[in-house]
C-alpha angles and dihedrals in degrees: 000000000000122000115255117249122239089250092055090050094047089052087065098046136034103241146001089257092054090046091051094049094043094048093048093048094045090049088052090049091051090048090052091055095046121014091192096055113130120228098001092177093054090047089051092051090049091051091049092050090050090053094243093122122052122169097323110154128179111272124215093267092050091047091051090050091049093049091047092051091047091049090051091048092051092047091050091049091049091049090050091051090050091052093048107090117188111200116228116257116266116263116264115263115268118248118233 
């Protein structure tokens, strides 16, 4: 699938600012649904160009859900770092 042009995107929204906000929020929404999605911003721009997304911003409930998932992800990453023990390098060989 080809990438939408800026003109195609601006036909769907009123301004560059609105496009930026809408694309960022739609990408966040896509990421909420599927953490493993590849290129969420490109997918968001494609959806905007196709007219599937119009002025949908994250509501308070969605923002809470996003923040909770991000908090859980950060806690899991921190726990993983704590469990990962990297042994110190061996001492250099002694010269005779």
